[in-house]
N, C-alpha and C positions, 0 to 999 in steps of 0.2 A: 557413568560418563561425566567427566569433569568439564567445567566451563572454562574456556581459555581467558575470557575477558571479564574482569571484575571492575566495574566502574568504581572509582575511588572517592568520589565526592558528589554532593547534590548538584553543584554547577555542571560537572561533567555529564551526569545523567540527564539533567535538564537540557543540556545541549543535544544529547541523543534524541530527546523528545521533540525538540525543535525541528530536527532533520526528519523525523518520522511523520510529524504533523504536516510538514510541507509536502511530503510525498503523498500522504493520504488525500490531499486536496486536489490532486491531479488524476483524472480518469486514466487508468492504465498503470499507475504506479501505486505501491502500497507501502505502509510503514513497515510491513514484514520484509519487503525488499531491502530497505535501508538497514533494518535490524540484521539481516544476513550479511550485508556488506561490512558493517562495522563490528560484526562478531558477537552480537548479544541476543541472537534469535533464540537459541536454546535456553538461555537464562530467562528470557521474557516468558516463554511458554511455561517453564518450570515455576517461575515466580507467581504467575497468574494461577497455576494449578494449586500451589501452596495456599494462596488466599482463598480459593474456592473451597478447598478442603476445610479450612478454618470456619468458613461460613456455614458449611453443611454439617460438620461433625465435631466442631470445637477441638481442634488440634488432635485428630486421630493418629497421625503419623509424623507430625512436625512439632518441634518444641516452640515455645513462645518466642524465644530469641530468634529462631529461624524465621518466624512469621514477621517480626519487626524488621528483620534484615530485608525480607522481600518487600515489605511496605516502604522502607527507605529507598528501595530501587524503583518501585512502581509509582509512588506518589510524585516525585519530581519529574519522572518520565511522562506521566499523564499531564502534569501541568504544562510541561514544555510542548506537548502535542496540541493541547487546547489553544495555547497562545499562538503557536505557529499556524495552526489550522485557521484561526480567526483572521490573522493578518494575510495569509496567502490566499484564502478564498476571497477576501476583500479586494485584493489586487488582481487575481487571475480570473475570478468569476464575476463579481460585482452584481449590482442590481440590473433588472431588465432595461431600465431607461439609460443605464451607463455601463455597458458590458465591460468586463475586465479583459486583460491582455489575452487570456486563453480563448476568448470568444470573439476575437476580432481577426478578420482575414489578414490584416496588415502585420499582426504580431503573433498570431496563433502558431504558424509554422515554426517559428524560432523556439517557442517554449516547448512544443512537442519534440522538436529535434534535439534540444538539450537533454530531455529525459530519455529519448530514444538512445542517445549515446551512453548515458549513465547506466541504463538497464542492460544494453547490449554488452558493454564492457564488464558487467558485474555477473553475468550468467555463470561465469567460472566459479563464483564463490560457493554456491550449493554443490556444484559438480565436483569440487575438490574433496568432498566427503566420500565420493565414490572412489575408493582407493584402487579397486580392481574392477574396471568396467566389464560388465557381461551383457549379453543380448537383452536380458530382462530390464537392465537399466535404461538402455536405449528405447525399448518399448514403452517403459513408464514415462520417459521424457516426451516421446511422441504423443502419448495419451494426454499429458499435461498441456501440450500445444493445442491438441484437438479440443480439449475442454474449453479453453479460452476462446478458440475460434468459433465453436458452436454457440457458446454463451453470448458472444458479442454479435452474433448474427440476428439476435432477437431484441426487439425494443417493444416493451409492453406499455400500453396506455393505461394509466390508473388515475384514480381520484386522489390527489395529493392530500386531501383532508380526511381520507378514510383511515379510521383508527387501526383497523385490521391491517391495511396495507403498510401503514407506518411501522407497526410492530414487526411485520414480516420483513420490511425493508431494513429495520434495525438488526434483526437476527442475521440476515445475510451480509449486511454492510459491515457490522462489527467483526463478524467471522472473517470476511474477506480482508479486513485490515491486517489480520495476522498471517494471511497467505501471500507470499511473494508472487507477483504476477496477476493477481485478481484484486483490484483495489475496491475499497468501500465506495469511493466516488463513482466507479464504473457500475457497481451494483445499483446505486441510487439513480444513476443516469438511465440504466436499462429499465428500471421500474417507474421512470418518469417523475422522480422525486428530487433529483439533484438540485435544481435551481430553487425549488420550494424550500428544501431543508437549509440550503445556504442562506436564503433570504430570511428564514426564521431565526437562524443562528445570529445573524447580524441585526435583525430588526426587533429582537426580544420576544418573538413568538414562542412562549415556553411550552404550550400544550403539545404541538407537534414534536418538539424535541423530547418531551417526557415519554411519549409513546415510542419514539425511536430508541431512546435509552433503555426502556423496558424490554424491547425486542433484542437489543444488544446484550443485555444481561442474560436473557434466555439463551441466546446464541453462545455466549461464553461458557455457560454451564454445560452445554452439550458438545461444543467443539473442542475446547481446550483439553479435557481428559483424553479424548481420542487422539489429538495431536501429540500430546505428551507420551502416550503409549507407543505411537508410531515412531517417534524420535528415539525413545529408549530401546525399543525392540528391533526396529527396522530402519536404522539411520540412513544407510546407503540408498535403500529403495525410496524412502521419503524424500531425501534430498534430490534424487534423480527426477522425481515427479515435480518437485518445486522448481528445479532448473527448467523443466518443460513449461511450467506455468509462466515463469519469467520470460522465456523465449516467446510464448504465445502472446504475452502482453505487448510485444513489439508491433503487433497488428493494430492495436488501439493507439499506440504512440507514433505511428507513421506520420511524419510532419505534414504531408500534402493530403488534404481531405476535401471532400465535397462541400462540407459546411463546418463552421466553427462556432455555431450559435449555441452550443451546449445541449442541443437536442439530437442533432444528427452528426455523429463523429465518425462516420464510416470512411475508411481511407480510400484515397484515389490510387489504387494499385496499378493503374495503367500508365502512371508517370507522365501524365499530360501537363507537365509543369511548364514547358516552354510556352504554352498557350496562355497560362494564367499568371506566370511569375517572370520578372525580369532577371537578367543575369546577376544583378546586384543582390536581389532577394534570395536567389538560389545560393549564391556565395555565402551570404549571411546565415542561411540555414545550415550549410555545412560547417560554418564557423561555430555555431552554437552546438552542433553535433560534437565537434572537437572539444568544446567546453564541457559537455556532459561526460566525455571520456576522461578529461582531466579531473573533473569532480569525483568520479569514481576512484581514480588513483589517489586523489587527496583524502578521500574517506578511508581508504585502506592504510594510508600513512598515519592518519589520525588514530585508527584502531591500533596500529603497531605501537605508537607512542603511549597510548592509554594503557596497553597491556604491560609495557615495560615500566 
């Protein structure tokens, strides 16, 4: 299976990382979603798999030049993700004494509405790999929606300083970052670690981050080989389920919520917006929704230009 999109330079790949890192900072959006939109998802999984093979078996099936090629893709991508994640969490999450835009009732609906439009308009990206839709593809898509719905129905209380929980959180969060529709931020939020990790990231608390990264490495070694096999052997089925995961993430991204404090992000599905929001705020919410759609279209244009 050939990859359509080959980034041509470090600045281009760094830019991809900036977009993915920004998405990973928002519960309900993942870097995998952005990777799908801009056409580098398959290359991302393949590149990580190549690096993991090198670490495990010293180039069993990959030449040294191929490894360096994947490193030249993953390194600037990772740098861009870290830079973007730092800046975006600073703006959107912020410390408890000064909550960011995502955690404020006055601005939260607009941020979530933007990403709602972005993801909604982008669901077609994984689905376009299903060239001949069959009943099984629709079933897999529904399964993906149900997985997100069930997952977001639970919120676990955990000790943020527990080393075991940090490792477990890292395993699931880093894995989720590669899955469109299930974000690492959402995993940490469910485990009760989202604000703690964001604060450690900005405050220089290295110990929690080290345990989180350790869990992430374990998650990568277990998840990436499985995902690569599924893409190589069952591309249409895999993409159908990923489309369902993206569709399910819209539940989390629904702009009108009961709370925006970063702990309870359950959506207000009863649309009681007229009681809590003015006409101007509702209009702005839909305006940001349109901005998300425009951003999705812009990302596809960016992908087309990069491919050419």
